[in-house]
C-alpha positions as CSV (number, residue, x, y, z in Angstrom):
1,X,-142.3,20.0,6.2
2,X,-139.3,19.4,8.1
3,X,-137.0,22.2,9.2
4,X,-134.2,23.1,6.6
5,X,-130.7,23.3,8.3
6,X,-127.1,23.2,7.3
7,X,-125.3,20.0,7.1
8,X,-122.0,21.2,6.1
9,X,-119.5,19.2,7.9
10,X,-122.0,16.8,9.6
11,X,-120.3,13.4,9.4
12,X,-123.6,11.6,11.4
13,X,-127.4,12.7,11.0
14,X,-130.3,11.0,12.5
15,X,-133.5,13.4,11.2
16,X,-135.4,14.9,14.0
17,X,-138.6,13.5,12.3
18,X,-139.8,11.4,9.5
19,X,-142.3,12.7,6.6
20,X,-145.0,10.2,6.1
21,X,-147.1,10.2,2.8
22,X,-149.8,8.0,3.3
23,X,-151.0,6.6,-0.1
24,X,-148.6,7.8,-2.7
25,X,-150.5,9.4,-5.6
26,X,-153.6,9.5,-4.0
27,X,-153.0,12.3,-2.1
28,X,-156.0,14.4,-3.4
29,X,-158.6,11.7,-2.3
30,X,-157.1,11.1,1.4
31,X,-160.6,12.2,2.6
32,X,-162.2,9.9,0.7
33,X,-160.1,6.9,1.2
34,X,-160.2,7.7,5.4
35,X,-164.1,6.6,5.4
36,X,-163.0,2.8,4.9
37,X,-160.1,2.9,6.7
38,X,-162.2,4.5,9.5
39,X,-164.6,1.7,8.9
40,X,-162.4,-1.3,8.9
41,X,-160.4,0.4,12.3
42,X,-163.9,0.4,13.5
43,X,-164.4,-3.2,13.0
44,X,-161.5,-4.5,14.1
45,X,-161.8,-2.9,17.6
46,X,-165.2,-3.6,17.8
47,X,-164.9,-7.2,16.7
48,X,-162.0,-8.3,18.7
49,X,-163.1,-6.6,22.0
50,X,-166.4,-8.1,21.5
51,X,-164.7,-11.5,21.0
52,X,-162.8,-10.7,24.4
53,X,-165.9,-9.6,25.9
54,X,-167.5,-13.0,25.4
55,X,-165.0,-15.2,26.2
56,X,-164.7,-13.2,29.6
57,X,-168.5,-13.7,30.7
58,X,-169.2,-16.9,29.3
59,X,-167.9,-19.6,31.7
60,X,-168.5,-22.3,28.8
61,X,-166.1,-20.4,26.5
62,X,-163.1,-20.8,29.3
63,X,-161.7,-23.6,27.6
64,X,-158.2,-23.9,25.7
65,X,-159.0,-23.1,22.2
66,X,-161.1,-20.0,23.5
67,X,-158.1,-18.5,25.4
68,X,-156.0,-18.9,22.3
69,X,-158.5,-17.0,20.4
70,X,-158.7,-14.2,23.2
71,X,-154.6,-14.0,22.3
72,X,-155.6,-13.5,18.6
73,X,-158.0,-11.0,19.3
74,X,-155.7,-9.0,21.7
75,X,-153.0,-9.3,19.5
76,X,-155.4,-8.0,16.5
77,X,-156.3,-5.2,18.9
78,X,-152.7,-4.1,19.8
79,X,-151.9,-4.4,15.8
80,X,-154.8,-1.9,15.2
81,X,-153.7,0.3,17.9
82,X,-150.0,0.7,16.7
83,X,-150.9,1.8,12.7
84,X,-154.5,3.8,13.8
85,X,-153.2,7.2,15.2
86,X,-150.9,7.9,12.3
87,X,-152.5,6.4,9.4
88,X,-155.8,8.5,10.5
89,X,-153.7,11.5,11.5
90,X,-152.5,11.4,7.9
91,X,-155.7,10.8,6.2
92,X,-157.8,13.1,8.5
93,X,-156.0,16.2,9.4
94,X,-152.8,15.5,6.8
95,X,-150.5,15.7,9.8
96,X,-147.5,13.9,8.2
97,X,-144.8,14.4,10.9
98,X,-143.6,11.5,12.9
99,X,-140.5,12.0,15.3
100,X,-137.3,9.8,15.1
101,X,-138.2,8.5,18.2
102,X,-141.4,7.8,18.0
103,X,-141.3,6.0,14.3
104,X,-138.8,3.5,15.9
105,X,-141.1,2.9,19.2
106,X,-144.3,2.6,16.5
107,X,-141.8,0.2,14.0
108,X,-141.4,-1.9,17.5
109,X,-144.8,-2.7,18.7
110,X,-146.2,-3.1,14.6
111,X,-143.8,-5.9,14.1
112,X,-143.7,-7.3,17.6
113,X,-147.5,-7.9,17.4
114,X,-147.1,-9.2,14.1
115,X,-144.5,-11.8,15.2
116,X,-147.2,-12.4,18.4
117,X,-150.0,-13.0,15.7
118,X,-147.6,-15.4,14.0
119,X,-147.0,-17.1,17.3
120,X,-150.4,-17.5,18.5
121,X,-151.8,-18.7,15.2
122,X,-149.1,-21.6,15.8
123,X,-150.2,-22.4,18.8
124,X,-153.9,-22.6,17.9
125,X,-152.9,-25.0,15.4
126,X,-151.3,-26.9,18.0
127,X,-154.3,-26.8,20.1
128,X,-156.4,-28.6,17.6
129,X,-153.5,-30.8,16.8
130,X,-154.4,-32.2,20.5
131,X,-158.4,-31.9,20.3
132,X,-158.4,-34.3,17.5
133,X,-155.6,-36.5,17.7
134,X,-155.7,-37.1,21.6
135,X,-159.0,-36.0,22.4
136,X,-159.1,-37.9,26.0
137,X,-156.0,-36.3,27.0
138,X,-156.6,-32.7,25.8
139,X,-157.9,-31.0,29.6
140,X,-154.6,-32.4,31.4
141,X,-152.1,-31.6,28.3
142,X,-153.7,-28.1,27.6
143,X,-153.7,-26.6,31.5
144,X,-154.1,-23.3,32.4
145,X,-150.8,-23.2,33.2
146,X,-149.8,-24.4,30.3
147,X,-151.5,-21.8,28.4
148,X,-150.0,-18.9,30.3
149,X,-146.8,-20.2,29.9
150,X,-147.3,-20.4,26.1
151,X,-148.4,-16.9,25.9
152,X,-145.3,-15.7,28.2
153,X,-143.3,-17.4,26.0
154,X,-145.0,-16.0,22.7
155,X,-144.7,-12.4,24.4
156,X,-141.1,-13.1,25.2
157,X,-140.2,-14.0,21.7
158,X,-141.6,-11.0,20.0
159,X,-139.7,-9.0,22.6
160,X,-136.4,-10.6,22.2
161,X,-136.4,-11.0,18.4
162,X,-137.2,-6.9,17.6
163,X,-135.7,-5.6,20.7
164,X,-132.3,-5.1,18.6
165,X,-134.1,-3.4,15.4
166,X,-134.3,0.1,16.9
167,X,-130.9,0.2,18.0
168,X,-129.5,-1.4,14.6
169,X,-131.2,1.4,13.2
170,X,-130.2,4.4,15.8
171,X,-126.7,3.3,14.7
172,X,-127.2,4.3,11.0
173,X,-126.3,7.6,9.2
174,X,-129.6,8.9,7.4
175,X,-129.5,10.8,4.2
176,X,-130.8,14.8,4.9
177,X,-132.8,14.3,1.6
178,X,-134.4,11.0,2.2
179,X,-136.7,11.4,5.1
180,X,-140.1,10.7,3.5
181,X,-141.7,7.1,4.3
182,X,-143.6,5.5,1.6
183,X,-146.4,4.4,4.5
184,X,-148.2,6.4,7.1
185,X,-146.5,4.0,9.5
186,X,-143.1,3.3,10.7
187,X,-142.0,0.3,8.4
188,X,-138.6,-1.7,9.2
189,X,-137.9,-2.2,5.5
190,X,-138.9,1.1,4.3
191,X,-137.1,3.6,7.5
192,X,-133.7,1.4,7.2
193,X,-133.7,2.2,3.3
194,X,-133.6,6.1,4.5
195,X,-130.0,5.7,5.3
196,X,-126.9,6.6,3.7
197,X,-124.9,3.8,5.2
198,X,-124.2,0.4,4.4
199,X,-127.4,-1.6,5.6
200,X,-126.4,-5.2,5.1
201,X,-126.7,-6.0,8.7
202,X,-129.9,-4.3,9.3
203,X,-131.3,-6.3,6.0
204,X,-130.0,-10.0,7.4
205,X,-131.3,-9.2,10.7
206,X,-134.6,-8.4,9.5
207,X,-134.5,-11.7,6.8
208,X,-133.5,-13.8,10.3
209,X,-136.6,-12.5,12.3
210,X,-139.0,-13.4,9.1
211,X,-137.3,-16.5,8.7
212,X,-137.1,-17.4,12.3
213,X,-140.7,-16.3,13.2
214,X,-143.1,-16.3,10.4
215,X,-140.9,-19.0,8.3
216,X,-140.7,-21.6,11.0
217,X,-144.2,-20.9,12.4
218,X,-145.8,-21.5,9.0
219,X,-143.9,-24.5,8.4
220,X,-145.0,-26.1,11.7
221,X,-148.6,-24.9,11.0
222,X,-148.2,-27.0,7.8
223,X,-146.7,-30.1,9.7
224,X,-149.7,-29.6,12.2
225,X,-152.6,-29.9,9.7
226,X,-150.4,-32.5,7.7
227,X,-150.9,-34.8,11.1
228,X,-154.4,-33.3,11.5
229,X,-155.6,-34.1,8.3
230,X,-153.9,-38.0,8.7
231,X,-155.6,-38.4,11.9
232,X,-158.9,-37.4,10.4
233,X,-158.6,-39.6,7.5
234,X,-158.1,-42.6,10.0
235,X,-161.4,-42.0,11.6
236,X,-164.0,-44.8,10.9
237,X,-167.2,-42.6,10.5
238,X,-167.5,-39.9,7.9
239,X,-169.8,-37.5,10.2
240,X,-166.8,-37.7,12.8
241,X,-164.3,-36.7,10.3
242,X,-166.5,-33.6,8.7
243,X,-166.8,-32.7,12.6
244,X,-163.5,-32.8,13.0
245,X,-162.3,-31.0,9.9
246,X,-165.3,-28.2,10.5
247,X,-163.5,-27.4,14.0
248,X,-160.6,-26.4,11.8
249,X,-162.0,-24.5,9.0
250,X,-162.0,-20.7,11.2
251,X,-158.3,-21.4,12.4
252,X,-157.1,-22.7,8.6
253,X,-159.1,-19.2,7.4
254,X,-157.3,-17.1,10.1
255,X,-153.9,-18.7,8.9
256,X,-154.6,-17.8,5.3
257,X,-155.6,-14.2,5.8
258,X,-152.8,-13.7,7.9
259,X,-149.9,-15.6,6.2
260,X,-150.8,-14.3,2.6
261,X,-150.1,-11.0,3.1
262,X,-146.8,-11.5,5.4
263,X,-145.2,-13.5,2.0
264,X,-146.8,-10.6,-0.3
265,X,-145.2,-7.8,1.9
266,X,-141.7,-9.6,2.3
267,X,-141.7,-10.7,-1.4
268,X,-142.6,-6.9,-2.8
269,X,-139.8,-5.6,-0.5
270,X,-137.5,-7.7,-1.6
271,X,-138.4,-8.3,-5.5
272,X,-140.3,-5.5,-6.5
273,X,-138.9,-2.4,-5.8
274,X,-139.3,-1.6,-9.6
275,X,-143.2,-1.6,-8.7
276,X,-145.3,1.8,-8.3
277,X,-145.2,3.2,-4.8
278,X,-149.0,2.6,-4.6
279,X,-148.8,-1.1,-4.8
280,X,-146.0,-1.3,-2.0
281,X,-148.6,1.0,0.2
282,X,-151.6,-1.3,-1.0
283,X,-149.9,-4.6,0.3
284,X,-148.3,-2.9,3.8
285,X,-152.3,-1.9,4.4
286,X,-153.4,-5.3,3.6
287,X,-150.7,-7.1,5.5
288,X,-151.7,-5.0,8.6
289,X,-155.3,-3.9,8.6
290,X,-157.0,-6.5,6.7
291,X,-156.4,-9.7,9.2
292,X,-157.4,-7.9,12.3
293,X,-160.6,-7.1,10.7
294,X,-161.6,-10.4,9.2
295,X,-160.4,-12.2,12.2
296,X,-163.5,-11.9,14.1
297,X,-165.6,-11.8,11.3
298,X,-164.6,-15.8,10.3
299,X,-164.6,-16.8,14.0
300,X,-168.1,-15.2,14.5
301,X,-169.2,-16.8,11.4
302,X,-167.7,-20.2,11.8
303,X,-168.0,-20.7,15.8
304,X,-171.5,-20.9,17.0
305,X,-170.6,-20.4,20.6
306,X,-168.7,-17.4,19.6
307,X,-171.8,-16.0,17.3
308,X,-174.1,-16.8,20.0
309,X,-172.7,-15.0,22.5
310,X,-171.5,-11.9,20.5
311,X,-175.0,-11.5,19.4
312,X,-176.4,-11.9,23.1
313,X,-173.6,-8.9,24.4
314,X,-174.8,-7.0,21.5
315,X,-178.5,-7.3,22.5
316,X,-177.7,-6.3,25.7
317,X,-175.5,-3.3,24.9
318,X,-178.4,-1.9,22.2
319,X,-181.0,-2.3,25.1
320,X,-179.2,-0.7,28.0
Protein backbone atom coordinates (compact mmCIF):
# COMPACT_ATOMS: atom_id res chain seq x y z
CA UNK A 1 0.00 0.00 0.00
CA UNK A 2 0.99 3.66 -0.37
CA UNK A 3 2.75 4.85 2.80
CA UNK A 4 0.47 6.85 5.05
CA UNK A 5 1.41 10.39 5.90
CA UNK A 6 -0.08 13.41 7.54
CA UNK A 7 -2.02 15.63 5.20
CA UNK A 8 -2.85 18.37 7.64
CA UNK A 9 -2.34 21.86 6.28
CA UNK A 10 -1.46 20.54 2.83
CA UNK A 11 -3.13 22.64 0.15
CA UNK A 12 -1.67 20.81 -2.84
CA UNK A 13 -1.13 17.07 -3.01
CA UNK A 14 0.11 14.70 -5.68
CA UNK A 15 0.35 11.04 -4.71
CA UNK A 16 3.79 9.45 -4.85
CA UNK A 17 2.14 6.46 -6.50
CA UNK A 18 -1.20 5.04 -7.61
CA UNK A 19 -2.53 1.63 -6.65
CA UNK A 20 -3.78 -0.50 -9.55
CA UNK A 21 -6.45 -3.10 -8.83
CA UNK A 22 -6.45 -5.10 -12.07
CA UNK A 23 -9.94 -6.45 -12.68
CA UNK A 24 -12.25 -5.33 -9.83
CA UNK A 25 -14.00 -8.13 -8.00
CA UNK A 26 -11.87 -10.84 -9.59
CA UNK A 27 -8.66 -10.33 -7.63
CA UNK A 28 -8.83 -13.86 -6.20
CA UNK A 29 -8.48 -15.42 -9.67
CA UNK A 30 -5.91 -13.04 -11.17
CA UNK A 31 -3.55 -16.00 -11.57
CA UNK A 32 -6.02 -17.77 -13.84
CA UNK A 33 -6.91 -14.58 -15.68
CA UNK A 34 -3.22 -14.04 -16.44
CA UNK A 35 -3.23 -17.11 -18.72
CA UNK A 36 -5.51 -15.67 -21.46
CA UNK A 37 -3.88 -12.25 -21.07
CA UNK A 38 -0.40 -13.72 -21.49
CA UNK A 39 -1.60 -15.66 -24.52
CA UNK A 40 -3.12 -12.56 -26.11
CA UNK A 41 0.00 -10.48 -25.53
CA UNK A 42 2.13 -13.27 -27.04
CA UNK A 43 -0.11 -13.51 -30.11
CA UNK A 44 -0.13 -9.72 -30.52
CA UNK A 45 3.65 -9.37 -30.33
CA UNK A 46 4.44 -12.46 -32.41
CA UNK A 47 1.82 -11.75 -35.08
CA UNK A 48 2.70 -8.11 -35.60
CA UNK A 49 6.45 -8.80 -35.55
CA UNK A 50 5.92 -11.50 -38.19
CA UNK A 51 4.10 -8.99 -40.41
CA UNK A 52 6.98 -6.51 -40.03
CA UNK A 53 9.50 -9.24 -40.83
CA UNK A 54 7.50 -10.47 -43.81
CA UNK A 55 7.20 -7.03 -45.38
CA UNK A 56 10.85 -6.21 -44.76
CA UNK A 57 12.21 -9.43 -46.28
CA UNK A 58 9.89 -9.69 -49.28
CA UNK A 59 10.59 -7.26 -52.16
CA UNK A 60 7.19 -8.00 -53.74
CA UNK A 61 5.53 -6.53 -50.63
CA UNK A 62 7.40 -3.24 -50.90
CA UNK A 63 4.22 -1.43 -51.90
CA UNK A 64 2.25 1.42 -50.28
CA UNK A 65 -0.47 -0.90 -48.94
CA UNK A 66 2.06 -3.07 -47.10
CA UNK A 67 4.03 -0.07 -45.86
CA UNK A 68 0.86 1.19 -44.19
CA UNK A 69 0.23 -2.31 -42.84
CA UNK A 70 3.73 -2.23 -41.34
CA UNK A 71 2.87 1.10 -39.66
CA UNK A 72 -0.26 -0.53 -38.21
CA UNK A 73 1.73 -3.54 -36.97
CA UNK A 74 4.39 -1.31 -35.41
CA UNK A 75 1.68 0.73 -33.69
CA UNK A 76 0.06 -2.44 -32.33
CA UNK A 77 3.44 -3.56 -30.94
CA UNK A 78 3.79 -0.18 -29.20
CA UNK A 79 0.23 -0.33 -27.83
CA UNK A 80 0.86 -3.85 -26.51
CA UNK A 81 4.13 -2.89 -24.85
CA UNK A 82 2.48 0.17 -23.28
CA UNK A 83 0.10 -1.93 -21.16
CA UNK A 84 1.76 -5.35 -20.92
CA UNK A 85 4.34 -4.67 -18.14
CA UNK A 86 1.92 -3.28 -15.56
CA UNK A 87 -0.95 -5.63 -16.48
CA UNK A 88 1.15 -8.78 -16.14
CA UNK A 89 2.86 -7.40 -13.02
CA UNK A 90 -0.55 -7.05 -11.36
CA UNK A 91 -1.87 -10.42 -12.57
CA UNK A 92 1.31 -12.45 -12.02
CA UNK A 93 3.05 -10.88 -9.03
CA UNK A 94 0.35 -8.68 -7.44
CA UNK A 95 2.67 -5.68 -7.93
CA UNK A 96 0.12 -2.89 -7.94
CA UNK A 97 2.01 0.33 -7.29
CA UNK A 98 2.99 2.67 -10.11
CA UNK A 99 4.74 5.99 -9.51
CA UNK A 100 2.85 9.17 -10.32
CA UNK A 101 5.24 10.32 -13.06
CA UNK A 102 5.58 6.78 -14.45
CA UNK A 103 1.79 6.66 -14.63
CA UNK A 104 1.68 9.88 -16.65
CA UNK A 105 4.34 8.57 -19.04
CA UNK A 106 2.47 5.31 -19.57
CA UNK A 107 -0.78 7.22 -20.12
CA UNK A 108 0.87 9.48 -22.70
CA UNK A 109 2.23 6.58 -24.76
CA UNK A 110 -0.94 4.53 -24.40
CA UNK A 111 -3.18 7.27 -25.78
CA UNK A 112 -0.58 8.41 -28.34
CA UNK A 113 -0.44 4.93 -29.87
CA UNK A 114 -4.24 4.89 -29.99
CA UNK A 115 -4.24 8.18 -31.93
CA UNK A 116 -1.51 6.83 -34.24
CA UNK A 117 -3.57 3.69 -34.92
CA UNK A 118 -6.63 5.75 -35.79
CA UNK A 119 -4.54 7.89 -38.16
CA UNK A 120 -2.91 4.86 -39.81
CA UNK A 121 -6.33 3.32 -40.46
CA UNK A 122 -7.34 6.60 -42.13
CA UNK A 123 -4.18 6.52 -44.27
CA UNK A 124 -4.96 2.91 -45.24
CA UNK A 125 -8.46 3.90 -46.35
CA UNK A 126 -6.94 6.68 -48.49
CA UNK A 127 -4.57 4.08 -49.96
CA UNK A 128 -7.50 1.83 -50.95
CA UNK A 129 -9.40 4.82 -52.37
CA UNK A 130 -6.49 5.78 -54.65
CA UNK A 131 -5.86 2.15 -55.64
CA UNK A 132 -9.46 1.56 -56.69
CA UNK A 133 -10.53 4.95 -58.04
CA UNK A 134 -7.30 5.83 -59.84
CA UNK A 135 -5.19 2.66 -60.27
CA UNK A 136 -3.09 4.01 -63.17
CA UNK A 137 -1.72 6.84 -61.02
CA UNK A 138 -1.49 4.81 -57.79
CA UNK A 139 2.31 4.47 -57.81
CA UNK A 140 2.85 8.11 -58.76
CA UNK A 141 0.51 9.43 -56.04
CA UNK A 142 1.70 7.25 -53.15
CA UNK A 143 5.46 7.46 -53.62
CA UNK A 144 7.91 6.49 -50.87
CA UNK A 145 8.43 10.17 -50.08
CA UNK A 146 4.70 10.74 -49.65
CA UNK A 147 4.39 7.68 -47.41
CA UNK A 148 7.26 8.86 -45.20
CA UNK A 149 5.65 12.30 -44.91
CA UNK A 150 2.32 10.72 -43.99
CA UNK A 151 4.04 8.63 -41.32
CA UNK A 152 5.82 11.67 -39.84
CA UNK A 153 2.59 13.68 -39.90
CA UNK A 154 0.79 10.87 -38.04
CA UNK A 155 3.44 10.76 -35.30
CA UNK A 156 3.49 14.57 -35.02
CA UNK A 157 -0.30 14.70 -34.79
CA UNK A 158 -0.41 12.15 -31.96
CA UNK A 159 2.47 13.77 -30.06
CA UNK A 160 1.10 17.31 -30.28
CA UNK A 161 -2.45 16.20 -29.39
CA UNK A 162 -1.41 14.28 -26.26
CA UNK A 163 1.55 16.39 -25.11
CA UNK A 164 -0.54 18.79 -22.94
CA UNK A 165 -2.41 15.98 -21.16
CA UNK A 166 0.25 15.05 -18.53
CA UNK A 167 0.81 18.73 -17.72
CA UNK A 168 -2.92 19.34 -17.33
CA UNK A 169 -2.96 16.49 -14.81
CA UNK A 170 0.14 17.68 -12.93
CA UNK A 171 -1.52 21.00 -12.15
CA UNK A 172 -4.38 19.23 -10.31
CA UNK A 173 -4.68 18.73 -6.57
CA UNK A 174 -5.29 15.02 -5.96
CA UNK A 175 -7.19 13.41 -3.12
CA UNK A 176 -5.01 11.50 -0.61
CA UNK A 177 -7.78 8.93 -0.19
CA UNK A 178 -8.43 8.46 -3.93
CA UNK A 179 -5.25 6.85 -5.23
CA UNK A 180 -6.75 3.55 -6.43
CA UNK A 181 -7.04 3.16 -10.22
CA UNK A 182 -9.72 1.05 -11.86
CA UNK A 183 -7.33 -0.74 -14.24
CA UNK A 184 -3.86 -2.25 -14.34
CA UNK A 185 -2.65 0.67 -16.43
CA UNK A 186 -3.03 4.45 -16.42
CA UNK A 187 -6.05 5.55 -18.42
CA UNK A 188 -6.71 9.31 -18.71
CA UNK A 189 -10.40 9.34 -17.64
CA UNK A 190 -9.52 7.11 -14.69
CA UNK A 191 -6.53 9.17 -13.53
CA UNK A 192 -8.17 12.58 -13.77
CA UNK A 193 -11.12 11.43 -11.65
CA UNK A 194 -8.72 10.77 -8.75
CA UNK A 195 -8.33 14.56 -8.41
CA UNK A 196 -10.01 16.72 -5.76
CA UNK A 197 -10.23 19.72 -8.07
CA UNK A 198 -12.19 21.11 -10.96
CA UNK A 199 -11.41 18.84 -13.93
CA UNK A 200 -13.58 20.67 -16.48
CA UNK A 201 -10.55 21.69 -18.57
CA UNK A 202 -9.26 18.11 -18.55
CA UNK A 203 -12.63 16.73 -19.60
CA UNK A 204 -13.05 19.30 -22.38
CA UNK A 205 -9.50 18.78 -23.67
CA UNK A 206 -9.90 14.99 -23.57
CA UNK A 207 -13.16 15.30 -25.49
CA UNK A 208 -11.48 17.58 -28.02
CA UNK A 209 -8.68 15.05 -28.55
CA UNK A 210 -11.18 12.23 -29.12
CA UNK A 211 -13.31 14.28 -31.53
CA UNK A 212 -10.37 15.78 -33.44
CA UNK A 213 -8.64 12.41 -33.88
CA UNK A 214 -10.81 9.30 -33.76
CA UNK A 215 -13.99 11.28 -34.47
CA UNK A 216 -12.70 13.01 -37.60
CA UNK A 217 -10.80 9.89 -38.71
CA UNK A 218 -13.90 7.71 -38.51
CA UNK A 219 -15.94 10.21 -40.56
CA UNK A 220 -13.23 10.45 -43.22
CA UNK A 221 -12.93 6.66 -43.36
CA UNK A 222 -16.68 6.37 -43.92
CA UNK A 223 -16.44 9.05 -46.62
CA UNK A 224 -13.54 7.21 -48.29
CA UNK A 225 -15.47 3.96 -48.41
CA UNK A 226 -18.56 5.73 -49.70
CA UNK A 227 -16.48 6.97 -52.66
CA UNK A 228 -14.91 3.51 -53.03
CA UNK A 229 -18.35 1.89 -53.10
CA UNK A 230 -19.56 4.33 -55.76
CA UNK A 231 -16.47 3.59 -57.84
CA UNK A 232 -16.86 -0.17 -57.44
CA UNK A 233 -20.54 -0.10 -58.42
CA UNK A 234 -19.53 1.73 -61.59
CA UNK A 235 -17.32 -1.14 -62.71
CA UNK A 236 -18.79 -3.12 -65.59
CA UNK A 237 -17.61 -6.61 -64.64
CA UNK A 238 -19.01 -8.36 -61.54
CA UNK A 239 -15.64 -10.09 -61.23
CA UNK A 240 -13.85 -6.73 -61.10
CA UNK A 241 -16.31 -5.48 -58.50
CA UNK A 242 -15.77 -8.55 -56.35
CA UNK A 243 -11.98 -8.34 -56.62
CA UNK A 244 -11.98 -4.62 -55.77
CA UNK A 245 -14.16 -5.10 -52.71
CA UNK A 246 -12.11 -8.10 -51.57
CA UNK A 247 -9.01 -5.91 -51.32
CA UNK A 248 -10.87 -3.75 -48.78
CA UNK A 249 -12.35 -6.48 -46.57
CA UNK A 250 -9.36 -6.88 -44.25
CA UNK A 251 -9.08 -3.11 -43.77
CA UNK A 252 -12.80 -2.76 -43.05
CA UNK A 253 -12.53 -5.48 -40.40
CA UNK A 254 -9.49 -3.75 -38.85
CA UNK A 255 -11.43 -0.46 -38.75
CA UNK A 256 -14.38 -2.12 -37.00
CA UNK A 257 -12.11 -3.95 -34.54
CA UNK A 258 -10.54 -0.62 -33.51
CA UNK A 259 -13.40 1.88 -33.64
CA UNK A 260 -16.17 -0.19 -32.05
CA UNK A 261 -14.20 -0.54 -28.76
CA UNK A 262 -13.18 3.15 -28.99
CA UNK A 263 -16.84 4.17 -29.12
CA UNK A 264 -17.65 1.70 -26.35
CA UNK A 265 -14.96 2.92 -23.95
CA UNK A 266 -15.80 6.58 -24.65
CA UNK A 267 -19.52 6.06 -24.04
CA UNK A 268 -19.08 3.98 -20.90
CA UNK A 269 -16.75 6.52 -19.26
CA UNK A 270 -19.17 9.37 -19.96
CA UNK A 271 -22.58 7.76 -19.51
CA UNK A 272 -21.99 4.45 -17.72
CA UNK A 273 -20.69 5.50 -14.32
CA UNK A 274 -23.47 3.52 -12.65
CA UNK A 275 -22.22 0.27 -14.22
CA UNK A 276 -20.13 -2.16 -12.12
CA UNK A 277 -16.36 -1.44 -12.12
CA UNK A 278 -15.66 -4.81 -13.73
CA UNK A 279 -17.59 -3.68 -16.83
CA UNK A 280 -15.42 -0.55 -17.16
CA UNK A 281 -12.28 -2.67 -16.78
CA UNK A 282 -13.30 -5.28 -19.35
CA UNK A 283 -14.32 -2.68 -21.95
CA UNK A 284 -10.96 -0.91 -21.50
CA UNK A 285 -9.07 -4.20 -21.93
CA UNK A 286 -11.04 -4.99 -25.09
CA UNK A 287 -10.16 -1.53 -26.44
CA UNK A 288 -6.44 -1.89 -25.76
CA UNK A 289 -5.69 -5.61 -26.10
CA UNK A 290 -8.06 -7.01 -28.74
CA UNK A 291 -7.08 -4.90 -31.83
CA UNK A 292 -3.34 -5.79 -31.62
CA UNK A 293 -4.34 -9.45 -31.31
CA UNK A 294 -6.89 -9.56 -34.14
CA UNK A 295 -5.17 -7.35 -36.75
CA UNK A 296 -2.41 -9.87 -37.62
CA UNK A 297 -4.99 -12.64 -37.77
CA UNK A 298 -7.26 -10.61 -40.05
CA UNK A 299 -4.49 -9.68 -42.47
CA UNK A 300 -2.89 -13.14 -42.50
CA UNK A 301 -6.26 -14.72 -43.29
CA UNK A 302 -7.50 -12.19 -45.86
CA UNK A 303 -4.18 -11.29 -47.53
CA UNK A 304 -2.67 -14.22 -49.42
CA UNK A 305 0.80 -12.63 -49.90
CA UNK A 306 1.09 -11.88 -46.17
CA UNK A 307 -0.16 -15.34 -45.24
CA UNK A 308 2.30 -17.10 -47.55
CA UNK A 309 5.28 -15.05 -46.36
CA UNK A 310 4.35 -15.49 -42.68
CA UNK A 311 4.09 -19.27 -43.14
CA UNK A 312 7.44 -19.31 -44.94
CA UNK A 313 9.08 -17.31 -42.14
CA UNK A 314 7.60 -19.64 -39.50
CA UNK A 315 8.89 -22.72 -41.34
CA UNK A 316 12.40 -21.25 -41.49
CA UNK A 317 12.29 -20.40 -37.77
CA UNK A 318 11.13 -23.94 -36.90
CA UNK A 319 13.82 -25.56 -39.08
CA UNK A 320 16.57 -23.41 -37.58
